[in-house]
N, C-alpha and C positions, 0 to 999 in steps of 0.2 A: 450596724448590728454585728455582733460577733457571730460567725456562722456556727451552727450546732456541730458538736464534735463528729457525729456520724456523717455530716455533710461536708464539713470543712477539712476532715482528716486526710492528709496526703501521706506522708511517711514520718516516722518518729525521728526527730532530730536529737542530737546529743544535748543533754541539759546540764552536764557538769564539765568542769575543765578537763578532767582526765578520764571521762567516760566510765564512771563507776556505777551508773544506774543499771539495774538488771535488764530493763526493757530496751536499752540503747544498743540494738544490734548493729546499726550503722557505725556507731562509735567503736564497737569491738572490731568491726571489719577494718576500720581505719588504723587501729593499733597493729593489726596484721600487716597492712600495707606499709605503715611507717617502719616496722621491723624489716620488711623485705627491702625497702629503699635504703635503709641504713646498712644492711648487709651488702647490697649492691655497691654502695659508695665505698665501703671498706674493701670489697673484692677488687673493684676497679683501681683504687689507689695502690694497693699492694701489688697487683699484677703489672701495672704500668711502671712502678718504681723498680720492679724486678726485671724490667725490659732490658734488652741489649743496650748498654750505655753508649755504644758506638753510634746508635741511631738517634740519640738525643741531640738536638740542635741547640736547645735553650733550657738548661737544667733549672735555672731560676724561674723561667716561665712555667715549667712543668710543676714545680713546687707551688707556685702561686695559683695555678689552675686547680690543683687538687685541694688547696686550702679553701679556694672559693667553692669548690664542689661540696666539701664537707660542711663549711659554714652555711651554704645555701640550703643544704639538706636539713640542717637543724632549724634554720630560720623558717623555711616554708612549712615544715612539720609543726612548729610551734604556732604559726599563724593559723593553719588550717584545722588545728584541734578545736578552735572556737567556732561554733556554727555561724555566728554573725559575720565572721571574716571570710567565709567561703564564697567568694565572688568570682565571676568570670575573669576579672582582671588579675587576681592572684594566680589562677591557672595559666593565664596568658604570660605573665612574668616568669612563671616556672618553666614553661615551654621555651620562652625566649632565652633564658639562661642556659638551658640544656642545649639548644641549637647553637648558641654562641660557643660553648665548649667544644662541640663537634667541629665547627667551622675553623677554629684556631689551631686544630690539630697539626696541619702541615707546617705551621710556623714554629712548632715546638719539637717535633720529631720528624725524621725522614721516613719515606716509604720503606717497607709496607705498613709500618706501625700496626701490626696485628690485623691488617686488612679491615679494621673497624674504625675506631677513633679513640681519643683520650677518654671520651664519655663511657665507652664500653657498654656493658649491660645496664649501667646506671641510667642511661637514657630512657629506660622503660618506666622509671619512677614517676615522671610527670604525667604520663598518660594513665598510669595506674591510679594515682591520686584523683585525677579528673573523672575517671570512670566510677570510682567508689563514691565520691562525694557529690558529683554533679550529674553524671549520667553517661550512657553509652556514647551519645553524640559528641560530648565534650572530650571524652577519652579518645575516640577515633580521630577527632580533629587534632588533638595534641600529638598522637602517634604519627599522623600523616606529616605534620610540620617537621618533627624531628627526623623522620625517615627521609624526607626530601633534602634536609640539610646533610644527612649522612651520604646520600647518593650524589650530592653535588660536590663532594670532596674527593679528589683522585685517590686511589683508583675507583671510579664511580660504581661500576657494576661488578665488583668482586663478589664471588659466591657467598662469602661470609656475610657481606652487607645485605645482600638480597635475603638471605636466611633470617638475619636479625630483623630486617624490616617486616618480613612476613610474620615472624614470631611476635613482634610488637603489636601488629594489628590483630592477630588472632587472640592473644592474651587479653588485649583491651576489650575486644568484642565479648569474649567469654565472661570476663569479670563484670562488664557492664550489664550483660544479660542476667547474671546471677544476682547482682545487686537489685536490679529492677524486679526480679521475682521475689526477692526478700521483701521489698517495699510493698508489693501487692499482698503478699502473705500476711505481713504485719497489719496492713490496713484492714483486710477482711477479718482477721482475728479480733481486732479492736472493735470493728463494727458489730460483730456477733456478740461480743461481751456487752457492748452498750445496749443492743437490742434486748439481751437477756435481763440486764439491770432495769431497763425501761419497762419491760413487761412485768417484772416483779413489783416495781413501784406502782404500776397501773393496777395490779391486783390488790396491793395493800390499800390504795386509795379507794378502790371499789368496795372493799369491805367496810371502810370508814363511812363512805357515802351511804351504803346500804343500811348500816346500823344506825345512822344519824339522820341525814337530810331526807332520804327516801321515806323513812318512817314518819317524819314530821309532815312531808308533803302529802303522804297518803292520809294522814289524820285530817289535814286541812281540806283535802278533796272530799272526805267523807262527812265532815261536820259543818263545813262552811255554808252549804245550801240552806241550812236552818236560819241563817241570818238575813235571808231575803235576796233581792236582786244583786246587791253588792256581794253577798256571800256566794251567789252562784257564779259571778264573775271571778271571784277569788278562787273558787273551786276549779274553774276551767283553767286558770293560770297555773294552779298547782298541778293539775293533770298534765298540762303541756310541759312544765318544767320537769316533772317526774319522768315523762317519756324521753325527754332530751338527756337526762342524766342516765337513764337505763341504757339508751343507745350508746352513750359515751363510754360507760364502763364495760359494755359488751364489745367495743371496737378493739380488735386485736391487731390492727394493721401495723402498729408500731413494731410488732415482733416480726413481721413478714417483709417490710419494705424499708429501705433507707430513705433518708430525707431528700436524697437527690434523685430518687426514682421518678421518671417522667410520667405525668398523668395528664389526661385531657381535662382542662379546666371547664370547658363548655359542658362536658358530660357531668362533671361534679356539680355544676350550678343548676342543672336541669331538675334536681330534686326539690328546688324551691318553687317549681311550677305548681300553681293551684288556681282555684276559681278567682282569686283576687290578685294573683301574682303571675305576670307573663314574663317568661325568660326566653330571650332570643340572642343569637350571635350572628355577626356579619363576617366572622373570621374563620368559620369552619372549626377545625380542631386547633386548640391553643395548648400546646404541650409545655408544661412547666413542672419544676420539681414538686414532689408531694408536699413538702413543707410550705411552699407558697400556696398550693391549693387549700391546705388546711387553714392557713391564716386568712386567705381571701374569703373562704366559705364562712368562717366565724365572723368576719366583718360584715358580710352580706346578711347573715342571720341577725346580727345586732341592728343593722339598719331596718330590716323588715320588722323586727320586734318593735322598734320605735314607731314605724308606720302603723302597726296594729294598735299600738298603745295611744298614739297622739294624733294621728291623721284624721280620725273619725271613723265611725262604724261602716260607712259605705265606701271608704277610700280604696282605690286599687293602686297597684304598684307595677312598674315595668323594670326589668333587669336586662340591660343590653351590654354584651361583651364585644369588644373590637380589638384588633391588633394592627396598628398602623405601620410598625416596622418590626424588625427581628429582635429588638432588645426590650420592648415595652408593650404592655397590654393596658387597655383602658376599659373600665367598667362604669357604666352609668346606672344609677338606681333612682328612679323618679316615681313620685306618687301624685295623685290629684286631690290630696287632702286639704286640710285647713291651713297648712303652712304655719309659720311662726316668725318672730323677729329674731335676727341673728344675735341680738344682745342677750336673748334668753340662754343661748348656748354658753356664752362666757359666764353668765350668772350661775348656771347650773354647775359648771366646773368649780367655780369659787365656793359653792356651798357643798362641795364634796360629792356631787353626782357626776361621776367620771365616765359614764357610758360612752359618750361621744369622744371625749379626750383620749381615753385609754383604749377602748375596744375598737374604735374606728380609726381615728387619726393616729393613735399610737401604733396600731398594728401596721398601717401603711408606712409610717415613718421607719419602723423597725425593718421592714423589707427593703428600704431604700426608695420608697415611692412617696406618694402624696395623696391627700384626701381634701377635696374642696366642696363646701356646702353652699348651695344657692337656695334661698327660700325667702318668702315674704308672706304676710298674712293674706289668706284667701287664694294663694297661688301655688300651693303645694310645696314640696321640697325636692331637691335634686342633689345627689351626691355624684361627684366625678372622682373615681379612684384610679390612680395611675400607679403601676408597680412593674418592676423588672421581671423578665421571664427567666432569669438565671439568678442563682444565689450569689450574694456578694461575697467576695474573697477577703 
């Protein structure tokens, strides 16, 4: 199942080749990073070519090195502008090329070669890209590798090199922290927008339900008893459905909680306790996202509705919740009613009665779980529902 936007939203990725979407803040940040890296490449090339020519050991090697630097800058920027290409391996290759240019410096110029390296400040570019597109950890790892390469080339502990190393780490940490904060801000704003839209839709549907279905149910509840015993039964069902609908349209939790908010499933199931339904748990608290609680509760309600409708007037039901491991919960719903033949379930689905197929099996499958029915005539029915305690990614 595709995770709901409010649950599955991490941070907004670029959706266009050159980041023209208004909402693509990360793409806009990458444009800035790409401009900075291009400027650093140009600065490093000009400064090194203007270097004291008597210190150059291999002019051809220097020209080739700067050609590689410029070509690599263009290549890696072109690759990383596409979200699907932003992998750890691309950043690894970027860092490796930068470190290689640093390490070959003594083969091309003699000391002190600016007390830094041929890579100059361009070495900051790979860690900047990693911090913006992948995260603070990736940026720091890239900065550490390039800094170690710089400190490994004589003169190892020159003051300019120590300063450059410290600057690279601090810049990477600051950029990574800012990007992380941007991601959190974007996510919270999007969740707030989704909650507002969901609440507006809930209110719109509530008006439709109130003006249509509730009015009809109220009429059935009021007029049906005149039809006799069957009418009284119809009136009771109408009253029950009306209460459920009214509770649903009054429920404003969608505006206050995200789908990932942790809720105790055992407490949520306790509302089904009645004189004919016993609810118990062997697992204590079972904390799961609110979305899972809602889906499981609706599934239990559908099973108990079938018990009330088909198991017989004296049938009782038992709901037992258990959690055998940290990834999955199990729910058994058993009744002592008349039972049925399993073939009837398939026949009902083929004739368009989809309560079991959609409302029970369908919901569990959508959560990434399963629903298994065991029943036989005269032996009651038992549902075994298995579902994950975390939302699928």
